[in-house]
C-alpha positions as semicolon CSV with decimal commas, in nm:
position;residue;x (nm);y (nm);z (nm)
1;M;10,598;9,041;10,024
2;R;10,537;8,840;9,721
3;H;10,254;8,775;9,481
4;F;10,178;8,376;9,568
5;G;10,332;8,402;9,874
6;H;10,066;8,240;10,079
7;V;10,107;7,968;9,821
8;A;10,333;7,628;9,960
9;P;10,679;7,683;9,805
10;E;10,648;7,324;9,638
11;V;10,358;7,445;9,468
12;R;10,504;7,762;9,350
13;Q;10,776;7,572;9,220
14;R;10,545;7,337;9,014
15;L;10,355;7,624;8,878
16;F;10,630;7,898;8,795
17;H;10,914;7,943;8,538
18;R;11,034;8,223;8,753
19;E;10,840;8,290;9,076
20;P;10,720;8,637;9,152
21;R;10,953;8,867;9,283
22;A;10,974;8,982;9,662
23;F;10,923;9,348;9,745
24;T;10,869;9,553;10,003
25;A;10,716;9,884;10,041
26;D;11,033;10,054;10,004
27;S;11,096;9,911;9,639
28;P;11,128;10,135;9,343
29;A;10,800;10,276;9,243
30;R;10,776;10,152;8,919
31;L;10,773;9,788;9,082
32;L;10,550;9,907;9,320
33;A;10,291;10,042;9,055
34;T;10,299;9,718;8,856
35;A;10,252;9,486;9,178
36;L;9,972;9,679;9,317
37;G;9,754;9,380;9,179
38;A;9,360;9,339;9,277
39;T;9,380;9,655;9,556
40;L;9,121;9,548;9,808
41;Y;8,871;9,811;9,940
42;S;8,782;9,785;10,303
43;P;8,566;10,066;10,487
44;A;8,774;10,208;10,763
45;T;8,479;10,159;11,017
46;R;8,516;9,761;11,031
47;P;8,573;9,711;11,440
48;S;8,830;9,421;11,339
49;L;9,017;9,592;11,098
50;A;9,390;9,499;11,213
51;D;9,282;9,145;11,205
52;D;9,113;9,175;10,847
53;I;9,428;9,321;10,699
54;L;9,628;9,064;10,834
55;K;9,411;8,779;10,708
56;Q;9,364;8,897;10,371
57;A;9,741;8,956;10,348
58;G;9,761;8,568;10,461
59;N;9,508;8,516;10,155
60;G;9,739;8,679;9,884
61;V;9,647;9,037;9,871
62;V;9,931;9,285;9,862
63;S;9,745;9,623;9,858
64;M;9,446;9,729;10,038
65;V;9,244;10,094;10,073
66;L;9,114;10,172;10,386
67;C;8,797;10,389;10,299
68;L;8,665;10,691;10,449
69;E;8,484;10,801;10,133
70;D;8,183;10,662;9,972
71;S;8,207;10,324;10,144
72;I;8,099;10,516;10,464
73;G;7,836;10,734;10,520
74;D;7,913;11,095;10,619
75;A;7,806;11,085;10,964
76;D;8,049;10,794;11,035
77;V;8,375;10,972;10,943
78;P;8,481;11,096;11,278
79;A;8,415;10,720;11,386
80;G;8,617;10,613;11,059
81;E;8,900;10,789;11,160
82;E;8,910;10,712;11,530
83;N;8,890;10,356;11,447
84;L;9,178;10,362;11,156
85;V;9,412;10,530;11,395
86;R;9,323;10,258;11,673
87;Q;9,343;9,964;11,452
88;L;9,685;10,072;11,263
89;A;9,818;10,129;11,644
90;D;9,721;9,795;11,693
91;L;9,854;9,648;11,404
92;G;10,168;9,836;11,456
93;S;10,218;9,692;11,777
94;R;10,248;9,314;11,654
95;P;10,578;9,271;11,588
96;A;10,536;8,961;11,367
97;A;10,258;9,139;11,154
98;E;10,342;9,143;10,753
99;P;10,063;9,370;10,610
100;P;10,046;9,440;10,259
101;L;10,063;9,803;10,099
102;L;9,836;10,034;10,291
103;F;9,672;10,339;10,156
104;I;9,388;10,578;10,301
105;R;9,114;10,701;10,109
106;V;9,023;11,064;10,210
107;R;8,750;11,287;10,154
108;A;8,911;11,657;10,204
109;P;9,282;11,768;10,166
110;E;9,322;11,854;10,548
111;Q;9,221;11,474;10,636
112;I;9,590;11,351;10,531
113;P;9,798;11,614;10,787
114;D;9,524;11,553;11,041
115;L;9,567;11,172;11,016
116;V;9,971;11,173;10,979
117;R;9,950;11,355;11,317
118;R;9,720;11,122;11,477
119;L;9,888;10,802;11,335
120;G;10,227;10,914;11,498
121;D;10,432;10,605;11,478
122;S;10,183;10,424;11,308
123;V;10,246;10,616;10,973
124;R;10,540;10,389;10,899
125;L;10,253;10,133;10,807
126;L;10,112;10,371;10,506
127;S;10,219;10,358;10,164
128;G;10,008;10,668;10,085
129;F;9,629;10,795;10,024
130;V;9,372;10,797;9,774
131;L;9,239;11,098;9,617
132;P;8,892;11,110;9,529
133;K;8,723;11,346;9,246
134;F;9,042;11,396;9,120
135;T;9,071;11,676;8,875
136;E;9,314;11,987;8,862
137;E;9,162;12,209;9,064
138;R;9,051;11,960;9,307
139;G;9,348;11,761;9,318
140;L;9,639;11,983;9,360
141;P;9,554;12,050;9,698
142;F;9,551;11,714;9,831
143;L;9,888;11,655;9,616
144;E;10,022;11,976;9,810
145;A;9,896;11,833;10,148
146;L;10,030;11,462;10,078
147;T;10,408;11,668;10,010
148;A;10,357;11,843;10,338
149;A;10,286;11,541;10,510
150;E;10,561;11,337;10,399
151;T;10,804;11,617;10,469
152;H;10,681;11,599;10,820
153;T;10,706;11,241;10,862
154;G;11,027;11,188;10,636
155;R;10,849;10,905;10,510
156;R;10,761;10,819;10,126
157;L;10,431;10,837;10,091
158;F;10,212;10,797;9,744
159;A;9,916;10,936;9,601
160;M;9,682;10,731;9,369
161;P;9,424;10,984;9,253
162;V;9,078;10,820;9,123
163;L;8,958;10,941;8,784
164;E;8,591;10,975;8,834
165;S;8,457;11,337;8,810
166;P;8,165;11,416;8,556
167;E;8,402;11,690;8,398
168;L;8,607;11,362;8,266
169;L;8,285;11,189;8,171
170;Y;8,123;11,444;7,968
171;R;8,235;11,484;7,616
172;E;8,240;11,849;7,589
173;S;8,477;11,909;7,897
174;R;8,696;11,580;7,880
175;V;8,961;11,723;7,676
176;D;9,036;12,004;7,915
177;T;8,991;11,794;8,217
178;L;9,248;11,550;8,107
179;E;9,495;11,796;8,028
180;G;9,441;11,934;8,357
181;I;9,484;11,602;8,544
182;S;9,815;11,567;8,310
183;R;9,952;11,881;8,433
184;A;9,859;11,831;8,802
185;V;10,024;11,469;8,835
186;D;10,293;11,555;8,611
187;K;10,405;11,864;8,838
188;Y;10,400;11,552;9,137
189;R;10,509;11,259;8,919
190;D;10,728;11,133;9,176
191;R;10,460;11,111;9,427
192;V;10,185;10,980;9,198
193;L;10,193;10,559;9,207
194;A;9,906;10,489;8,988
195;L;9,592;10,638;8,846
196;R;9,262;10,455;8,923
197;L;8,940;10,468;8,723
198;G;8,605;10,543;8,913
199;V;8,371;10,351;8,671
200;T;8,082;10,345;8,929
201;D;8,045;10,722;8,946
202;F;8,107;10,738;8,563
203;C;7,794;10,519;8,540
204;S;7,582;10,724;8,783
205;S;7,583;11,003;8,593
206;Y;7,396;10,863;8,306
207;G;7,181;10,649;8,593
208;L;7,378;10,314;8,455
209;R;7,479;10,026;8,594
210;R;7,603;9,714;8,413
211;A;7,492;9,372;8,461
212;P;7,729;9,096;8,570
213;D;7,662;8,931;8,202
214;M;7,838;9,290;8,090
215;T;8,181;9,455;8,120
216;A;8,275;9,810;8,175
217;Y;8,363;9,815;7,763
218;D;8,033;9,707;7,676
219;V;7,881;10,057;7,838
220;Q;8,013;10,254;7,567
221;V;8,010;10,571;7,742
222;V;8,244;10,439;7,993
223;A;8,457;10,266;7,718
224;S;8,525;10,577;7,564
225;V;8,653;10,766;7,884
226;I;8,854;10,483;7,936
227;A;8,995;10,507;7,612
228;D;9,033;10,849;7,620
229;V;9,242;10,834;7,967
230;V;9,471;10,564;7,860
231;N;9,532;10,776;7,541
232;M;9,642;11,110;7,769
233;L;9,789;10,943;8,061
234;G;9,901;10,605;8,000
235;R;10,139;10,621;7,727
236;A;10,454;10,389;7,699
237;D;10,690;10,671;7,590
238;G;10,775;10,797;7,944
239;T;10,503;11,028;8,010
240;G;10,249;10,809;8,087
241;F;10,127;10,641;8,469
242;T;10,006;10,310;8,552
243;V;9,603;10,311;8,526
244;T;9,416;10,034;8,714
245;G;9,127;9,879;8,627
246;P;8,755;9,954;8,725
247;V;8,554;9,776;8,997
248;W;8,388;9,446;8,937
249;E;8,071;9,520;9,189
250;Y;7,930;9,148;9,139
251;F;7,991;8,845;9,382
252;R;7,692;8,631;9,327
253;H;7,502;8,541;9,041
254;S;7,141;8,561;9,029
255;E;6,981;8,510;8,671
256;R;7,186;8,461;8,331
257;M;7,074;8,599;8,006
258;F;7,350;8,522;7,813
259;K;7,602;8,189;7,791
260;P;7,855;8,155;8,049
261;Q;8,207;8,308;7,884
262;L;8,431;8,031;8,036
263;R;8,519;7,764;7,807
264;Q;8,488;7,425;7,957
265;S;8,818;7,250;7,780
266;P;9,072;7,452;7,988
267;F;8,923;7,318;8,317
268;L;8,836;6,945;8,207
269;E;9,202;6,916;8,091
270;V;9,319;6,981;8,463
271;Q;9,017;6,803;8,632
272;A;8,868;7,147;8,806
273;V;8,506;7,111;8,666
274;E;8,395;7,219;9,004
275;L;8,613;7,507;9,026
276;R;8,460;7,634;8,691
277;E;8,097;7,595;8,874
278;R;8,214;7,799;9,143
279;L;8,308;8,073;8,919
280;L;7,983;8,086;8,699
281;E;7,803;8,070;9,045
282;H;7,972;8,399;9,162
283;A;7,989;8,574;8,834
284;M;8,345;8,559;8,802
285;D;8,280;8,469;8,407
286;G;8,232;8,822;8,356
287;L;8,533;8,950;8,617
288;L;8,760;8,706;8,423
289;R;8,644;8,865;8,080
290;E;8,645;9,241;8,163
291;I;9,045;9,159;8,329
292;S;9,105;9,067;8,010
293;L;8,986;9,336;7,825
294;D;9,155;9,572;8,116
295;Q;9,491;9,451;8,011
296;A;9,383;9,437;7,624
297;N;9,341;9,820;7,665
298;G;9,614;9,933;7,900
299;L;9,527;9,912;8,233
300;L;9,703;9,692;8,493
301;G;9,552;9,603;8,839
302;K;9,180;9,620;8,970
303;T;8,989;9,784;9,243
304;C;8,819;9,489;9,415
305;I;8,534;9,531;9,685
306;H;8,536;9,154;9,785
307;P;8,795;8,908;9,857
308;S;8,714;8,674;9,608
309;H;8,830;8,919;9,330
310;V;9,157;8,920;9,425
311;L;9,329;8,592;9,285
312;P;9,151;8,618;8,974
313;V;9,300;8,945;8,896
314;H;9,635;8,799;9,015
315;A;9,647;8,463;8,804
316;L;9,555;8,669;8,457
317;S;9,865;8,889;8,571
318;V;10,090;8,604;8,558
319;V;10,289;8,635;8,257
320;S;10,265;8,322;8,023
321;H;10,575;8,124;7,936
322;E;10,494;8,247;7,550
323;E;10,481;8,614;7,625
324;F;10,817;8,584;7,851
325;S;11,008;8,438;7,537
326;D;10,863;8,660;7,328
327;A;10,982;8,965;7,545
328;Q;11,308;8,804;7,567
329;D;11,359;8,761;7,209
330;I;11,251;9,124;7,119
331;L;11,478;9,261;7,388
332;R;11,811;9,116;7,310
333;P;12,089;9,338;7,273
334;E;12,156;9,228;6,923
335;R;11,811;9,313;6,838
336;G;11,874;9,698;6,907
337;G;11,891;9,793;6,537
338;G;11,528;9,641;6,448
339;G;11,406;9,388;6,218
340;V;11,122;9,131;6,212
341;L;11,165;8,790;6,386
342;R;10,934;8,453;6,388
343;S;10,876;8,392;6,756
344;A;11,012;8,050;6,970
345;Y;10,659;7,924;6,967
346;T;10,660;7,968;6,573
347;N;10,289;8,119;6,595
348;K;10,348;8,511;6,544
349;M;10,538;8,782;6,415
350;N;10,753;8,989;6,658
351;E;10,850;9,303;6,537
352;V;11,134;9,436;6,735
353;K;11,076;9,802;6,732
354;P;10,721;9,861;6,775
355;H;10,686;9,552;7,030
356;R;10,967;9,708;7,217
357;A;10,763;9,913;7,460
358;W;10,495;9,590;7,532
359;A;10,822;9,367;7,598
360;E;10,977;9,627;7,862
361;R;10,633;9,621;8,017
362;T;10,583;9,234;8,022
363;L;10,938;9,204;8,188
364;L;10,840;9,413;8,463
365;R;10,507;9,228;8,499
366;A;10,730;8,907;8,523
367;E;10,889;9,034;8,797
368;A;10,600;9,115;8,986
369;F;10,371;8,824;8,903
370;G;10,593;8,586;8,768
371;V;10,626;8,366;8,483
372;A;10,437;8,027;8,461
373;H;10,583;7,724;8,367
374;E;10,488;7,632;7,986
375;D;10,209;7,399;8,041
376;V;10,094;7,578;8,321
377;G;9,746;7,830;8,251
378;F;9,539;8,068;8,434
379;V;9,303;7,737;8,568
380;E;9,617;7,581;8,756
381;L;9,697;7,954;8,919
382;L;9,338;7,996;8,990
383;A;9,303;7,630;9,188
384;A;9,653;7,683;9,349
385;G;9,590;8,036;9,494
386;I;9,264;7,954;9,668
387;P;9,306;7,955;10,046
388;G;9,277;7,583;10,195
């Protein structure tokens, strides 16, 4: 699989200075964590789940979560498990099937070995499990169960803990909770692919819900916990993890209070005015702003609940030609001693030592999402990636 793999080769050639790298479920964990992109959630109860998975893969989705937790009712869990086992067996029986990275979101640790046993040979389709309401106390049994399942199957299985508990949100318990989470995930570092943020649960603790005109960063109680999670768990010194962006809840705009947040000129330049109108109609200007703020605050990728959210996440994850040029200059071997240099675009200062970690992350993102041509922006990437 590869990002923008659903786009015709000649179109990719026009868009990319360097095309996204192909990868598989067996690729190095560091690349997979970066390449997760827009992780699309789907209830495990969907009767056409196997077909849905392949359809979304054909539209550019590279990671999906099949959910047995909050997206289905308590009474539906047994049926959801049965459907999941049946649908993955169906998927595994199709020799030409090329599914995305697949994860199961469970409710309890004991579901992991039970599902692995029931899946049988179909477990080869799984990349791991999503672990809800993660704290040190609640999370360690999940991680122990996953490790045991991995040993039993002989297959690498990753964990993606979801940080969403009230203890993490409340100021008086936040530091202790983060320290506990840090101990748990560090103990199982090789198994933890990424940490996911459950902002909807954070908001629920205070009876809040952000409007489509607002981002998670406009809700200060939420923004503060995102900052602390990145501070303690997203460091670039080798101790951190990939932290993914929160879910965007909206896929259609009802009434607008504030002006649209999408400038007209980038769309006018490439004759894509209708695309802008469509994005505004479906509340995508708020999503695009939140993705940009995710990246500015150290988050990569995003939880998605609607297929229309996938392409904006991927388009804004592509490395610009300017970013790529700066990163390459900073990491040149002869710059190992540090120093300051003017960027090749002559519009900024590149300071070698302080910008090194950013440059390394940028080149890893370039592997996963590609590097755009010098004259290609996010509008062209959005327009080209929309399924025909």
